[in-house]
N, C-alpha and C positions, 0 to 999 in steps of 0.2 A: 504494500500500500504506500502510495507516495505521500510524503508530508512536506510541509514548508519549513521544517527544521525548527519549529517553534511550537511548544506544547499547547500554548493557549491560542495559537492562530495569528497572533500579532506579528506583522512582518518586521516592524522596528518601532522602537520607542523614541519619540522626540522629546527632549527636555525643554519644556516651555517656561521661559522666564516671565512671570506675571507681574514682577515688580520693576517695571521699566521706567527709567528716568527720561522723560521727554523734555524738550527745550521749554515747553509751556510749564511743566512741573518744576523744572530747574529754576526758571525765572520767578515763579511764585514762592518757592522756598527761599530764594535769595532775598526777595522783597520782605519776607517775614523777619529776616535778620536785621532789617533797618527800621527801627521804631518810628522814625519821622517820615517814612516813605508814603507818598500819596497814591502810588500805583500808576502815575503818568509814564514813568520810564518803562514799566512792564508793558503797558499798552502800546507804547512806541515800538518796543521790541517785537510784539506780536504782529504789528504792521510790517516791520522789516522781514520777519519770518515768512509772512505771506508773499512778499515780493520775491524772496529767494526761491520759494517753492514754485512760483509762477515762472520765473526765469529758467529754473531747472527743467520745467515742463516744456517750455518753448525750445530750449536747446536740444532736448531729446527728440523733438519733432522737426528740428530745423531743416535737416536735409530732405525730409519727406515733403515739406511744403515750401521748399525753396526760400528759406529765410536767410541764407548765408550770402546771397549776392550783395553787391554794393547798392546802397540806397541812393546814390547819385549826388551825395554832398559830403563835405568834410566837416569834422567837428572843430571845436575852438582851438585845438592844439595841432590841427593840420592833418590828422589821421583820416584816411578814407573811412567813411561811415558805412557800416554794414546795416542791413535791415534789422538784425538782432540788436545792434546798438540802440537803434531808435526804439524798438519795442522794450528793451530793458530799461531805458531811460523813462519811457512813458509809464511803465509799471511802477517804477520807483516814485515818480512824481505823484501818481494817483494814490499809492499806498501812504505816502507821507501826508498828503493833503487829507485823505480820508481818516487818518489816525486822530486828527485834531490835536495832536501833541507836538507837532513840528512847526516851528515859527519860520525857519529859514532852511533852504536846501541848496547845497552846492553840488553840482554834477559835472563830471568831465565833459559831458555832451552839451552843456549849456554855457554860453559865453558869460552870462550874468547869473548872479545868485537869484533863486526863486523865493520870493517873500510870500508867506501865506497870511495875508492881512485878515482873512476871515477867521483866523484863530489868534487874536491878539494876546491871549493869556497863555498860549503854548510856550513852554519854557525850554524847549530843546531845539538845537540846530544839528542837522545831519549833513555830512559830507560824504560823497561816494564816487566811485568809478563803477558804473553799473555793470559793464561787461569789459573787464580788463583782459587784454591779449586777444581781442577779437580778430586780429589779422591772421590768427592761426586756426580759426574756426573751420575753414574749408578742408583743412588737413586732419580734422578730428582731434586736434590738440586741446587739452583742458584749458578752459578759460575760467574767469571768476569775477566776483563782485568784492570790492574793498570798501569798507565804510568806517566812519568815525562819528561819535556823538559828543556834542558839547552841551553843557547846561548854561543858559543865558543868565546874566545878572538880573536881579529883580527890577533894577531901575529902567530897564528897557522893555518891561512887560506891561501889558494893558493897552486899551484902545487909544489912550492919549500919547503913548510912546511910539517912536518909529524905529524900525530895525533896518540896517543896511549891511552890505557885504563886509564893511569894515569891522562890524561886531563879531565876525567869525574869523578874522585874521589873528588867530591865537596860536601859541606854541602847543605842541601835542601834549605837554604836561597838563594842560587844562581839559583834556578830553575826559569824559566820565566812562567811556567804553569804546572799544574798537573791535574790528574783526574782519573776516573775509569768508566768502563761500567759494569753494572750488567745484565746478561742474565737470566732473570726470566720469569714470565708470559709475560712480555714485556721487551724489552731492555731499560735500563735506563742509560743515560750518565750524569755524574756529572763532571763539569769542572770549574777550577778557574785559574785566571792569578795572577801573583805576586801582592800582596797587593790589589787584586780585590775582587769582590763578588763571591759567589759560586752559579752556576746556574745548574738546572737539566733539562734534555731533555728526551723525551720518543720517541722511534722509532715507527712511524706510518707505519705499514707494507704495507698498500695499497698505500701509497704515496712514501714509501721508504725513508722517511725523518725523521730526529730527530727534534721534535717539542719542543719548550720551554714550559715546564709545571710547573717547580718549580723555578721561578725567585728569586734571592737573598735569598738563603736558610740560615736560622739562627737557631743555636741550642738553645733549651731552656737552661737556666742557670743551672737547676737541674732537675733530674728525677730519681726516685727510681728503676732503672733497671741496672743490671750488666750482662756482657757478657764475660765469661771466661771458659776455659776447666778445670773444677774442678777435672778431672781425674789426673791432674798433681800436685795436692795439696800436695802429699807426698814429692815432690821434691822442693816445694817452700821454700823461706826464711821465717823465723819466722814472720817478719813484714807483708809479703804478706798474710799469713794465718790469722794474727790478723785483717788486713783490711777487708778481705772478711767475717770473723766471725762477725765483727761489723755490716756488712750490713744485715746479716741473723738473728742476735740476737741483736736488737737495744736497748734492755732494756725495762723497764716498760713503757707502754704508746706509745712506738714506733712501727712503722709498718715495717716489714721486706721488703727488696728489692725483686723485681721479678727477676728471672733468665731467660735469653734468650740467648741461644747459638746455632748457626747453624753449625759452624765449617768451614765456608767459609768466609775468611776475608772480601771480598767485600760485601757479604750479611749482615754480622754482622755490618760492618761499616756503610752501607747504612741505616739499621734500626736505628742505634744509631744516625746518622745524622738527620733522620726524627723525631724521638721521644725523643731523649736525653738519658742520662745515661752514662755509661762508658764501653768501650771495652778494654780488657786487654789480653796480652799474655806475662806474666812476664818471665824474665830470671830465670832459676832455676838450681838445682844441676845437672840435666841431660843435660841441654843446658846453660852453664854458660854465654855465650854471648847473649843468646836469640835465638829465632827460626826464626823470620821474618827478611827479608833482608832490610837493610837500604836504599839502593839506589833506588830500584824500588817497595818497599812495604811501608816501614815506612815513608820516606820523602814525597812522593806524598800524602799519607793519612794525614800526619801531616799538610801539607800546606792547604788542604781542611778544616780540622777541625779548624785550627787557623783562617782562613778567614771567617769561619761560626760562629765565636765567641767562639769557644771551646779552649781546651788546649791539647797538646800532649807531653808526656815526656817518657824517657827511664826508665830502672829499677834503675838508680842512680839519678832519678829526674832531669836529664838534659833535656833541650829543645831538642826534637827530630830533629827539623829542623837545629839545630846547629852542629849535629854530622857529622863528616867527616869520611866516610868509609875508611878502610885500604886497601880493595880490592873490586872488583865489586860485589862479592857475600857475603860481610860482613853482620853480623847479629846484632840484638839488641832486647832487651825487649821493650814492648810497653804498654803504658796506654794512651788512648785518649778518648775524649768525652766532655760532658758538663763541663763548667768552674768550677762550684762549686763541681762537682763530682770528677774531677781530682785533685782539690785542697785538697779534703779529703785524696786522695792517698798520696799526697806530705806531708801533715801534719802527717799522720800515719808513713810514712817513717822517718821523722825527729824526731818524738817522740821516735821511737824505736832505732834510731841510736845515741841518746844522750849518 
């Protein structure tokens, strides 16, 4: 008589975790820890969460419904705009407006800051790059959303007060939270609060929920991996070339570093966060101020990396989080990653600048 190898007839037992920490639950539990919390920040994060889920959905469908072609215009920073860029931006604007908790929004896709005068008592400002790395979309490379949240001072709240873009030109040290979502094989959300832990969530599509999968993320202090576009090396300062040369040619007995470069900041940063190493986009002779935007790319990433035990500096070795942008699309050079690896960058810089 044939049997299925199991006396009770069950083919296999699946261990089901019924105590799942979703992002919604996580935010609620964090709110309870703050006695003076009004719930506004939590509601804003719920609106952000919906925007991330929407963009993840559109990216999964993108090639099926031809969303990856050029939209026929360029954004404020000169990049060709993709249809998904436009959709991602529209989703973000609608989510922030609908939340009722966002007073001002800065997006990479918008030349000017968007002021929500219909919510004069909203106390938060949001900065974002809705779809970072979109030039890679046609090749199926991971793209992402980067965001930062600022709390506005009381004196500019209310119907009698006016808010302008200048009110958001603040260093990253004043952010109350930051994070990014990477839309890869699965959507990964990494979020941190001011002086808090870094937590990673994965979108479980069947439930439609972000599930806590990487609690309290910590960077290894060192890792022999570097991530940079070496095609720009002809434009680099001498000290930058010297630094990367030292990684590739460590001398007798040393092992060269591995190179890993995707070309999508979110994907490169996420890999660096998981495995350690250094991610760099130095300022150079072609882009003297740097290429990445301080307000909605550099500062949010710097906060994540510092809170995960790493370092983040600009091309003058100043702490990235302390840099105050001169305008909403201001740029900077970037070096971020494991503490010991970024320290090597700093040491090389000072050695050559003597």
